[in-house]
N, C-alpha and C positions, 0 to 999 in steps of 0.2 A: 526735385530735378532742377538743375541750374537753367537759367533763362537762355543762356547762349548754347545749350545743348542741341545738336542737330541729329535727328534720327536718321538711320541708314535708309536711303531713298529707294532701295530695291525691294521688291515684294515677290514672293512665290505664289503663283495662282494655279489652281487645280481645275482640270476640265473633265469631260466624260471619259470613263475607262481608266481613271487614275493618271492620265497624262498631265504632266506639270511643266511649267515654263516660268521664266523670270521676266518681270516687267518693272519699268521705272515709274516711281510716283513723283512725277515732276511738279504736280500741283500741290503737293504736301497735304493730301487728303487725310483726315483722321480715320484711318482704317483699323478694323478689328478683325481678328482671325474668324473666318466664316462669312464675312460680308461678301455680297454679290457685287461684282464690279464689271464695267464694260471696258474692254481693251481693244486695241487696234489689231486687226487680223493680219495674217502674213502677206497676202496679196493685196487685197482691198476689202473695205467693209469693216465690220466690228463683230466681236464675239463676246459672249458672257461666260464668266468663270467665277470661282469663289477663292478668297484669300486663304491660303493654307499655312503660310509662314511669313513673319515680318521681323524687322529689327536686325540685331547682330547675328541671329541664327541663320539668316539668309546669307550673310557673308561667309559663314563656315560651310554652308551647303554649296555655295558656288565654288569655294576653294576645293571641296571634296570632288566635285564634278569637273573641276578644271575649266571653269567658265570665267573669262576675264571680266573685270568690273567695267571696263570702258568699251565693251563689245558693241558694234554697230547693229548687231542682230537683236539687241534688247529693245523692245517696243514699249511705248508709254501706256499708262492707264488713263482712259479718257474721263470717266466719271463713275460715281457710285450708281449702281443699277436702280432704276425706278420700277414701279409696278407695271407700267406698259412694257418695259424691256423684259421683265420676267414673264409676262403673258405671251409675248411673241416667242420667246425662247422655249416655253413649254409647248406651244402649238407646233413648233418645228420638230421638237423631240417626238411628238406623236406620229410624225410622218416617217420616222426612221425604220420602224419595224416593217411596214409595208414595202418600203423601198428595198430593204435587204432581201426579202423573199422574192420580189420581182427580179432583182439583179441575179440571184442564184438561178432562177429559171433561164435567164439569158445565158449564163455561163454554161448550163447544161446543153442549151441549143447549139452553142458554139463549140462544145466538146473541148473545153479548156481544162488542163490538169492543174487546177488551183482550187483553193478552199476559201470562200468568202465568209468572213467571220463577223464583221461589224460595219456599220455605216454611221457617220456623224455629220449632221448638218451644221452649217454656220448659223449663228443666231439671226442674221439678216436674210437667210435663205438665198444666198447668192452662190454658195459653194457647198459641195457634198464630197466627203472623203470616204473612200472605200478601203477597208483593211482586209488583206488577204494573206494567205500563207501558201507557199509552194516549194517543192523540192528542187525544181529546175527553173530555168528562165522561161517566162511565158510571154507570148506576143498577144497583148490585149488591146491593140489599136482598134479593132472592130468592136470590141466590147465598150470602149470609151465612147465611140461614135454613137452606138445604139443607146447607151444610157443617157447621154447628153440630149439626144433628140426626144427621149421618152419623158424625162423628168425636168427638162428645161432649166438645168443648172450646170455650173461648171464642175466637171468631174476630176477628182484627183485620186490616183491609185497608190496605196502605200503598203509595201510588203513588211510583214512582221514575223517574228519567230513563233514557234509553238508555245513557248513559255509566255511571251507577251500576249498571245491570244488567250491563253488560260487566265491571265491576269485581268484582261478586259472583260472576259465573260464572268469570272468569279466562280465560287463554289465552296464546298466543304471537303477538306482533305480526310485521309484515313485516320488522322489523329483526332478528328472531331472538331477541329477549329477551322476558321475561315482561311482560305489559301493565303500563303505569305506573299505571293506575287500580286495579289489583288489588294493587299492592305499596306504593307510597308516595304517590301523588297522591290528595289528598282534596278539594281545591278545584278545581272544574271551571269554567273560564272559557269564554266564547263564542268560537268560532273562525269567521272569515269567509274568503271567497275572496280578499279583499284581501291577507291575509298571504301567500297563494301567489303573487299577482302581484308583490309586492315582492321575493320571492325568485326570480323568474324561473322558476317551476315551471309545467309544462304543466297546464292545467285538465282533468285526467282524473279523473273521480269514482272510478274503480276504484283509482287509485293514491293519491288524497288521502284516501279514507275509511278508517276503522279497523274494528275488530271490531263496534262498535256501529252502523255504518252512517252515522255522522256524520263530519265532518272531523276529522282526527287532532289530538289535543291538542298533539303535539310541533311543530306548525307555529308555535306561539307561543313556543317556547323560544329561537329564534335571531332572532326578528323585530326586537328592539331593535338587535342587531348589524348587521343588514342596513340598518336605517334610518340608522344612523350612517355606514355606508359609502356610502350613496346621496347623501349631502350633497355629495360631490366629483364625482358623475357628472352631466354636463349633460343637460338634458331636451331630447330631440330629438323634436319633434312634427311636423316637416315634413321632406321629403326634402332632402338636401344637394345643391345645384346646382353642377355643374361643366361644363366644356366638352364632356365626353364624355357627359353625361346627368345624370339625377337618381338619386341613391343613397338607398335606403330602409334604415332600421335593421332588422336581422334578429335580432341577439342582442347581449347585454351581459354581460360577465364583471365582476361588481362588485368582487371582491377583487383581480383582476389588472389592473383598470382598462383594459380593452380593449373595443372595440365593433366589430361586424361590419356592413358595409354591402354592398349589391348593387343592380345595376340590374334593373329589372323584366324578367323573362324570361331573366335570366342567372344561371347557377348558381355562377359564380365570385365568391366573397365576398372583400371587401377588409377586412383587419384594421387598425384604426387605434387609436392610443393616445388617451387622453382629451384630452390637450393639443392634438393635431392636430384633433380634432373641434371643440373650442372655437374654434380659429383659423379653421376653415372656416365656422363659424356666424357669426363676426364679419365675415368677408369677404362672406358672403351678405347680412348686414344692410346693409353699405355698397354693395350692388349689384354686387359683384365675384364673378367665377367663376374658381376656380383651374383650371389645365390638368388636374390629376389630384388625387385624394385623397391619394396617397402623399406622404410627406415627401421633398423633393428631396435626393438623396444628394450629398454633397460628397466629391470625391476627395481623399484625404489621402495624403501620402507615407508609405509603410510603411517602418519601420525594418527592417534585415536581421534575419532570425531568428537566434536563438542557435544553432540546429542547423546552419545553413549555415556560421557561423563555426567551430564546432567541427569539422565535417567537413573544412573547408579546412585547418585546422591538422593534422588527422590525416593528410591526404594528404601534406602537406609532411614529416611525420615518416616516412611510409612511403618517400618518395623518398630521404631521408637514409639510412635503414636499408639500402635496396637498393644505393645507391651505395657505402656503406662495406663492405657484405658482398661486392660484386663485386671490389673491389681488395684483393689479398692484402697482408698486412703483411710487410714485409721482416724477415728474421731479424736478431737482434742480432749485431753483430760482423762482418756480411758486407755488402759494398757492391757495387752493380752495376758491371760493367766498362765502361769508356769506350772510345770509338774511338781516342783518342790513345794510351792505354797499356793494351793488353789484359792482363787478369789471367792469371797463370800457372796452368795447370790441372795438378794433380798427382793421380795415381791413388792411391787408398788402399792401404796396405800392411798385410798381415795383418789385414784387416777393420777397421782403425782409421785415420781420416784423420790425416795428419801436419800439424802446425802449420807455417805458413809462417815462413821465417827471412828476416831482412833481409840484403841483399847487403853484402859487406865493402867499405868505402870505401878506395881505394888511398892510399898516402902521397904527399905532395906532392913529396918529394925522391927518389921512386923513379921511374926512367925506363927500366925494363926492358921487355922485349917483352910479358910478361903484362899489364902495366898498359896498354900500348897496345892490346892485344887487347880489353881491357874497355872501351875507349872508346865503342863503339856503345851500351852500356847506360847511359851517363850521362843520356840523355834520359828514361829511365824511373825516375830516382831519386825523383821526386815521387810517381809512382804506387806505388812500393814503400814510400815513407814513409807513404802513406795506408793501405796494406795491412798496416802493421806490427801484429803481434799485441798483444793486451792481456793483462794478468794476469801469471801466473807466467812465461810465455815471454818477456815484455818486460823482466824484471829482468836487469841486467848482472851478469857474473861478478865475483868478488872479484879485483881487480887484483893484490893482494899475493900471493895464492896462484896466480895464473894466469900468472906469468912463464915457468915451465918447461913450460907446456902446449903450446907450439908443436910440440915434438918428439913430445909425447904424442899430439897430434892426428894428426901425420904418421904415427907408428907405428900408431895406431889405424886411420887410413885405409888404411895399407898392409895391415894385417891384414884389414880388410874387403875390400880389392881382391883379396887372395890368396884369401879365401874365395869371392868372386864368380867368380874365375877357375878355380875347381875345384882349388885347391892348387898351381898352377903356380909355378915359381921366377921370381924377378925377373931381368932381363937382366944381362949381365956388366958389371963395373965398378962395381957397387953403385948404378947409376942407377935412379931410381924410374920407375914407369910413366908413359907419355905422358899429358898432361892430356886430359880429355874435351873434346869440342867444345862451344862455348858454346850454351846453350839458347835457345829462342825468348824474345824480350823482352830480350836483351842481358845475361843474367846471366853473370858470369865463371865459369870452371870451378873445381871444388873444388881440384884439384891445381896450381893456378897458382903457388902459393908454392913447392911442392916442385920444380916445373920450373925456376923461376928460380934456385933454389939449385944445381940440377944444372948449369945453364948458367953459373953463376958470376956472374950479374948482380945478385944481391941478397944481402947479408950475412945471417948467421943471426939477428942481433938484430932487424933490420927484418922478417924473415920471421915471427919469433915475434910481433911486434906486430901484423902484418896478420892472422895466424891468430887472435890474441886478439880483434881486432875482429870477425872472422868468427864467432868462437865465442860471441857474445852470446846466441845461442839455445841454447848448450850443446854444446860439442864432444864431450863424452862421449856425449850422446844420439845424436850423428851416427854415432860409431863403433859404438855398440851397435845402432842401427837398421840400419846397413850389414851388421853381422854377422848380425843376424836375417834380413835379406833374402837374404844368401848361403845361410844354412841353409834358408830357405824355398824358394829356387830350386833347391837341390840340385846346384849346379855346372853348371846349364844355360845360364847367361849367358855370353856371349862376352867375352873379355878386351878391355879398352879399347885403342883403337888407339895405337900407339907414336908417339913423336915422329919417328922416322925415316920411318914410312909417311906 
């Protein structure tokens, strides 16, 4: 703050009952809002009050109350109140209650038509001010004489209105808060029942009157807002004419812009917007009567709701899930058998299923009996080709190292057969066992090559080549699996039927 700044020297001071007055701080005392100060009284003596406002705000308040800055009625502030001043002021305030009750008794004795509401002593106990309210003029000369003789002070009578009286006494309003007149309201304006009519309030005196017995001051607070809103509300002074009868205005909601109408004797009210009311009024001016007050409803096509679309799609998803879960997935590498070529069913051996092998294709230049016996299986070559295994079982053997494996496979097969037969010797003449009968599906027997060799219908080289073709799935595994089967059976299997039988 600059050093040459001069603070406004007028201060607002508050006294008992919310009474306020302006005083001049001639001594430039460092005052703070709420400080107790001693000021010069109106007639003589001094009084104690508390600072309520200071600085430039006091200038605005004086301008609002139209108090000139150079008025001679503005008295000075003497000093800041001391502890002795505060004790004397508190002792004087203790006398006010007893003085008021005694003064009321004197008023009743004199039969004066006035109401004594409050008493305020000056801090130096040289003057007492009596506040009263009355409807008419009152002659209280005898009252002043008796009060001065009894209390030994100078008596001053001051008439106040009922609103000022309620403000001095204080209290709680119907809104649940402290009275406006006792806290912040200082200018009391006249309130009429017209303000209640504009706000569509029921004219009930018990609800519209305040602590003072007059109309509440808060009725004026929102009056301007209601007047602005009423500009768009049509004035309905006559009933609305329709084919069903005459509708009378019952209620108006100003801010929602709705009006209620009803036929006489009917408790069913019809709610109309402001626009519809204007439309009906214009029709009545032209001599027309609408069939009903309600606005005719036009049927519009409703778009499908989003929930319906979503539910439909969800149902379709459920159908897909149920259909896919009902049908089992086929396992990889296995195909369903067809009616034309039934698949060969082989029982698992030693707890592990054996991989299927492709049947050996006979040579074109071989015309022996085993080749002719394998003729019925030619129709199933396509099915066997489709059932050809994949992976390691489908890899062909090395042809370079497989030339001498024909005899190996034959000897292996012989060893396997001997084991299956429980260790029985082969027939005389070195002939091998008779070939097994052909299985279902037309598959040629395993020992067809050896049988042809024994009969002399096929040379050894061609037999080795046919055995090599048959051994694409591994002739060694065939001999080993046959040996394992013989050991597992324990010689319980019967020998294969011979060619002679």
